[in-house]
N, C-alpha and C positions, 0 to 999 in steps of 0.2 A: 941154357941147360945142356948138359951132355947129350950128344946126338945117339950114343950106341950104349949108354947105360941108365937104369932107373934114375929117375930124378930123386932127390931127397924130399921126403914127405914132412914138410913143416906142419904145424899145428892146425892151419886152415885146411890145408891139402888132407891131412888125416882126417878131419873132421867130414870133408866131403866124400873121401874114401868110405867112412862108415855110413854116409847117407846112400850112396850107391851101392854098398854091399847089403845093406836092410831092404833095399827096394830091388836087389838084383832079380828076384823072381818076376818082376813086372817087367824087364826088359824084353821078355819073350812073349809078351801080352799086353795089348794096349789097355790103358786104365778105361773103367767105364766114365760116362760123362761125369757121374757123381762122386768116382773116387779121387782119391788125393794124389798129389803128384810132387816129386822132389822140387819141380819148378814152379810151384804156387806162388803167384806174385801177389805180395802184399801192398799196402799203401805206400811202403818204404820200398824204394826201387833197388836199395842196397840189401834188402831181407834176402838171405838165400845165396848170396853173392860172396865168392871167397877170392880176393885179389890176387892171391897167389896163383890161382888158376888161369888167370888172364895171360900169363906169360907163357902158356902152353900154345897160344897162336903164334904161328911163325911168321906170318905176313910177309912171305917171299914173294915178290912179283913174277918170279920165274917157276913158281910150283905149278906144275901141270895137273896137280890134283885139287885146285882151287878154283872157286868162282869169285868174280867180284873184285873191286878194288883192294889193294894192299892196305891201303889207309881207311878203309870204310870204318866207321864209328864201332859197329857191332861184327863180331867174329862168331859164328857157329861152327863148332868143332863136331864132327861126325864120326863115331867110332863104330865100324859096321862090317859086316861078312857078306858075302855074295851069296851064300847058302841060306842066310836067315830070311825066312818069310815075312817078319815084320819090318826088316830092314827095306824090302821090297816094297812093302805097303807105304812105308814113309815116302820112297822114292818114286812111287807112281801117284800116291794121293796128296801128299803134302808139300814136298820138295818143291815142286813146278810152281806152286803158288807162291811160295816165299820168295823164289827166284824173281817171279814177274813182280811182286808188291815190293820186295826190299833190295834184292841184289841189283836188279835194272835201275832202280832208283839211287843207287850208290849207298845205301845205309848198311847193308849186309855183305859180308863175306863169307863163303861157306868153304871150309877146310876139311878135306877128307883124310881120314886116318884109316888104314887097312887093320881090321881087328879079327884075322881069321880064327874061330873057335871050333869049326866043325870038322876038321881033319885035313888030310892030304889035300882034298879038292879045294877046300877053301884056301888053303895056302897057295896053291897053283892059281886060282882065280885071282887072289891079291897080288900075285906077283906080275900075272897078265895085265891087270888094271895099271899097275905101274909101267909097264912096258909100253901100253898103249898111250899112257901119258908123256912117254919119251918123244912120241911123236904127234902131241898135241890132240889125241883123241880120247882122253879118259872119259870124259863125260858122255861121249857118244857110245863109248864101251859100257860103261855104268848103266845107261838106259838100255841097251840091248841085253845086259846081263840080269836086269831088273824087270825085264818084260814079262807079261803074264806067261806062265809055264815054262819060262828059262830054267828055273833052277831045277825043275824036275827033269830036264835033259841032261843034267849033270854038267861037270867042268873037267872032262877029260881033255887030253891034249887037241885032239882034232876038233873037239867043241869050241875050245878056247880059240883056236885059229879061225874058226868060222864066225864067232863073235867079233873077232879083230877085223875080219874081213867085213862085216856088217857095219862095223864101227867106223868103217873108212880108212882104217889104218893102211897108209900106204906101201910101206915095206915090210912085208909079212916075214921075210928072212931075217931082219934085223929085229922084228917083235918077238920071234922065237928065241933069238939070242939073248935079247935083254930080258925075257921072263925067266930064262933058266941061269941068269947070271948071279954073280956073288953080290953085285950091287944092288939087284931086285931083293934079294934075301936080307940083306942089311937094312934095306928102307922098311920092308914089311916088319922085321924084328923091332926096329926104332920105334914104330907105330904102336906095335904090341906092347912094349915096354912102357910106353907113356898111358896107354889105356890101363894095364895093369897097376900101375902106381898110382892111379887114380881110384882104383877100388873096382873097376868096372870088370865083370865076369861074365855078362852076357851082352847080346846086342839087340838093337841100338841103343847106344848111350852118347849123350851130347854134352857140351859145354857151350853156353851163351854169356860172352864176356865174364866168365868165372863162375857162372850159375849152372850147377849139374842138373840135367834132365834125363831121367831114366825111361827108356821104353819109347813105343811108337804112340807118343801122346797125341790128344786131339790136337787141331791145327789152333785152337784159341791158346794152348799151352805155350807153344811157340811164338805167336804173336805178341800175346802178354809179355813174354820174356825179352823179346827183341825190343818191342816199345819201351819197355822199363829201361834196358840198358841203353837204347839211343838217347832217351831223355837224360839219364844219368852221365852219359858222354857229354851230351850238349852242356849241362849244367857245369861240368868239371871244365870243359874248354871255355866257357864265359868266365869262370872264376880266374881260370890261368891268365887270360887276356886282360882282367882287371876291370875296373869301372868304365862303363860305356863301351864295352865290346860290342854290344847289340845296339849301340846308339850312333850318335853324331860322330864320335870319335873313330868309328870303324868306316866312317864315309871316305876317309882317303882313298880307299880302294875302288871307289865307285868310278 
């Protein structure tokens, strides 16, 4: 897909955009345990999944704003803003558990998309996170920026430099140049355009192998979606390999 222009929204994408738009109010508050979610998983692992959206995963092994194997069977794409309180809630309460359970096991890859919607400081924080990623410290910056009370301190220039230092960014002069560069602005704009093309208007919003999830949903919503996606990927792999893929014909690799 084009990197600097909104993607063409085909029928499946348009439907997903409608779903995210309908529940956009929920992306700034978590659903109650009894509330419905765009990502409700039925017995059919393909229900609520839009294959067109799977192409949004970049799977770039050099992506500094991603965690996990580039060839992981499941990709969770997160559209978020550093000034978003519920993005912080997800980052602190849910994401570490997903990393431990799925990323470390090679099942899940998490790809971050900067989706700043709260003004100038959001934009500055997004560019700063990208700049930290240029030195391999995006996730450390992410952790520092989402620490309890961090967003209340704002994301002015001095504060962003302090966060970069806390994150272990080695070359702060380069960090400042990168954060103020045209390349940083282009990278953030590309992420924004992708999010808007999906119909996301609030944060956080997610895709799990083409399944939209709106809001800081309970842990179970993400685990159910990831398990369903992993199962579907395994089944697809078995079909592609043909009869005996899981049996004796696969034994030659042993």
